[in-house]
Steps between C-alpha positions, in 0.01 A plus 500: 500500500740372758770667704742291301371655171570841634857398622597333187354747245557853651305679231194712440321427180252733336260361228327714240232256381271536197177320437243356744608572862778726367642818666797548721581233762804434717674216688743605768739231578750724671349674804335394823392142415372601142172635376293520196246748374327700228675821392861598540711355766557701819866532409703507190457200262820321416345373179185600296350240278237571235290220368149372448299384799470155320886472479534613858266209616698259274825608664382429841346169419824391343359486151728786375853563608582873538793472252267358235243767564748770425664324207157471336485873482159516677653619825761753608724542812664806647747514776671186635458251211638209702248514783197372304673163469427442879120533450423139401645377825233686695197293608184716481205335655141617441 
């Protein structure tokens, strides 16, 4: 995550993941340089996305576009439905 990601995205994402490594996770690209973690975000999420952990990994490795994940019916989104389109632009290094 970079400061530029936070400035350009301005959103808090909550992920409800099923399968291996599932659970509730968040990415805060709105507050104090950004943060990530397990559990609910410290503040209110702008968007809540539900999907399998496998689709989540595909989304962040640019093998699945958020729009296609939701069009397939295997994922759902609540809240700001435009915000997920900014996710593929984020470079997550591990």
